[in-house]
C-alpha positions in Angstrom: 0.0 0.0 0.0 1.5 3.4 -1.0 2.1 6.2 1.4 -0.5 8.4 -0.4 -3.1 5.6 0.1 -2.3 5.3 3.8 -2.5 9.1 4.1 -5.9 9.3 2.4 -7.3 6.5 4.6 -6.0 8.2 7.8 -7.5 11.5 6.7 -10.9 9.8 6.0 -10.8 8.1 9.4 -10.0 11.4 11.1 -12.8 13.1 9.2 -15.2 10.4 10.2 -14.1 10.6 13.8 -14.3 14.4 13.8 -10.9 14.9 15.3 -7.2 14.3 14.4 -5.7 11.0 15.4 -2.2 12.0 14.4 -0.2 15.2 14.7 2.0 15.8 11.7 5.6 16.7 12.5 8.8 17.1 10.6 9.8 13.6 11.7 6.4 12.0 10.7 3.2 11.3 12.5 2.7 11.3 16.2 -0.5 10.0 17.9 -2.7 12.6 19.5 -4.5 11.9 22.8 -7.5 10.7 20.8 -5.3 8.4 18.6 -3.6 7.0 21.7 -7.1 6.4 23.3 -8.1 4.1 20.4 -4.7 2.5 19.6 -5.4 -0.7 21.6 -8.7 -1.1 19.9 -7.1 -0.7 16.5 -4.5 -3.3 17.4 -7.1 -5.7 18.6 -9.1 -5.2 15.4 -5.9 -5.9 13.3 -5.1 -9.1 15.3 -8.7 -10.3 14.9 -8.6 -9.7 11.2 -5.3 -11.6 10.9 -6.6 -14.5 12.9 -9.7 -14.7 10.7 -7.5 -14.7 7.6 -5.3 -17.4 9.0 -8.2 -19.7 10.0 -9.9 -19.3 6.6 -6.6 -20.1 4.9 -6.2 -23.2 7.1 -3.2 -21.9 8.9 -4.5 -22.0 12.4 -2.3 -24.9 13.5 0.5 -24.1 15.9 3.8 -23.1 14.3 6.9 -24.7 15.6 10.5 -24.3 14.9 13.5 -22.0 15.3 13.3 -18.4 14.4 16.7 -16.7 14.2 16.8 -12.9 14.3 20.0 -11.0 13.7 20.0 -7.3 14.5 22.1 -4.5 15.9 22.4 -4.6 19.7 20.5 -1.3 20.2 17.6 -2.6 18.0 17.4 -5.9 19.9 17.4 -4.2 23.3 15.0 -1.3 22.6 12.7 -2.6 19.9 12.8 -6.4 19.7 13.0 -7.2 23.4 9.6 -5.6 24.3 7.9 -7.2 21.2 9.3 -10.6 22.0 8.4 -10.3 25.6 4.8 -9.6 24.6 4.8 -12.3 22.1 6.3 -14.7 24.6 3.4 -14.1 27.0 1.0 -15.7 24.5 3.3 -18.3 23.0 5.9 -20.8 24.1 8.8 -18.5 23.1 12.3 -19.4 24.2 14.9 -16.7 23.6 18.7 -17.5 23.4 21.6 -15.2 22.7 
Protein backbone atom coordinates (compact mmCIF):
# COMPACT_ATOMS: atom_id res chain seq x y z
CA UNK A 1 0.00 0.00 0.00
CA UNK A 2 1.45 3.37 -0.97
CA UNK A 3 2.10 6.24 1.42
CA UNK A 4 -0.49 8.36 -0.36
CA UNK A 5 -3.14 5.65 0.06
CA UNK A 6 -2.34 5.32 3.76
CA UNK A 7 -2.48 9.13 4.10
CA UNK A 8 -5.89 9.29 2.41
CA UNK A 9 -7.27 6.52 4.61
CA UNK A 10 -5.97 8.18 7.78
CA UNK A 11 -7.52 11.49 6.67
CA UNK A 12 -10.86 9.78 5.96
CA UNK A 13 -10.78 8.11 9.38
CA UNK A 14 -10.00 11.43 11.08
CA UNK A 15 -12.81 13.13 9.15
CA UNK A 16 -15.23 10.38 10.22
CA UNK A 17 -14.05 10.63 13.84
CA UNK A 18 -14.32 14.40 13.76
CA UNK A 19 -10.89 14.88 15.30
CA UNK A 20 -7.25 14.33 14.41
CA UNK A 21 -5.73 11.01 15.42
CA UNK A 22 -2.21 12.02 14.43
CA UNK A 23 -0.17 15.19 14.73
CA UNK A 24 1.99 15.85 11.69
CA UNK A 25 5.59 16.75 12.55
CA UNK A 26 8.81 17.14 10.59
CA UNK A 27 9.76 13.63 11.71
CA UNK A 28 6.44 12.05 10.71
CA UNK A 29 3.19 11.27 12.47
CA UNK A 30 2.69 11.25 16.25
CA UNK A 31 -0.47 9.99 17.94
CA UNK A 32 -2.72 12.61 19.48
CA UNK A 33 -4.49 11.86 22.78
CA UNK A 34 -7.53 10.70 20.75
CA UNK A 35 -5.33 8.42 18.63
CA UNK A 36 -3.65 7.02 21.70
CA UNK A 37 -7.05 6.35 23.28
CA UNK A 38 -8.10 4.08 20.39
CA UNK A 39 -4.71 2.48 19.64
CA UNK A 40 -5.38 -0.69 21.65
CA UNK A 41 -8.74 -1.11 19.92
CA UNK A 42 -7.14 -0.72 16.49
CA UNK A 43 -4.45 -3.27 17.37
CA UNK A 44 -7.13 -5.70 18.59
CA UNK A 45 -9.07 -5.25 15.35
CA UNK A 46 -5.93 -5.94 13.32
CA UNK A 47 -5.13 -9.08 15.33
CA UNK A 48 -8.70 -10.33 14.91
CA UNK A 49 -8.61 -9.74 11.16
CA UNK A 50 -5.26 -11.56 10.86
CA UNK A 51 -6.58 -14.48 12.92
CA UNK A 52 -9.65 -14.71 10.72
CA UNK A 53 -7.53 -14.71 7.56
CA UNK A 54 -5.27 -17.39 9.03
CA UNK A 55 -8.16 -19.66 9.98
CA UNK A 56 -9.87 -19.26 6.63
CA UNK A 57 -6.59 -20.14 4.93
CA UNK A 58 -6.25 -23.24 7.12
CA UNK A 59 -3.17 -21.93 8.90
CA UNK A 60 -4.52 -22.01 12.44
CA UNK A 61 -2.31 -24.88 13.54
CA UNK A 62 0.48 -24.08 15.92
CA UNK A 63 3.75 -23.06 14.32
CA UNK A 64 6.89 -24.70 15.61
CA UNK A 65 10.55 -24.33 14.87
CA UNK A 66 13.48 -22.02 15.31
CA UNK A 67 13.29 -18.37 14.39
CA UNK A 68 16.70 -16.72 14.19
CA UNK A 69 16.84 -12.94 14.33
CA UNK A 70 20.01 -10.99 13.71
CA UNK A 71 20.03 -7.31 14.54
CA UNK A 72 22.07 -4.49 15.95
CA UNK A 73 22.41 -4.57 19.74
CA UNK A 74 20.47 -1.32 20.22
CA UNK A 75 17.58 -2.60 18.04
CA UNK A 76 17.44 -5.90 19.89
CA UNK A 77 17.45 -4.16 23.27
CA UNK A 78 15.03 -1.33 22.61
CA UNK A 79 12.73 -2.63 19.87
CA UNK A 80 12.80 -6.42 19.71
CA UNK A 81 12.95 -7.16 23.44
CA UNK A 82 9.57 -5.60 24.29
CA UNK A 83 7.92 -7.16 21.24
CA UNK A 84 9.33 -10.61 21.97
CA UNK A 85 8.37 -10.33 25.64
CA UNK A 86 4.78 -9.55 24.65
CA UNK A 87 4.79 -12.35 22.08
CA UNK A 88 6.28 -14.75 24.61
CA UNK A 89 3.37 -14.07 26.98
CA UNK A 90 0.99 -15.71 24.48
CA UNK A 91 3.30 -18.33 22.96
CA UNK A 92 5.92 -20.75 24.13
CA UNK A 93 8.78 -18.53 23.10
CA UNK A 94 12.30 -19.37 24.18
CA UNK A 95 14.94 -16.70 23.61
CA UNK A 96 18.65 -17.46 23.44
CA UNK A 97 21.60 -15.21 22.70
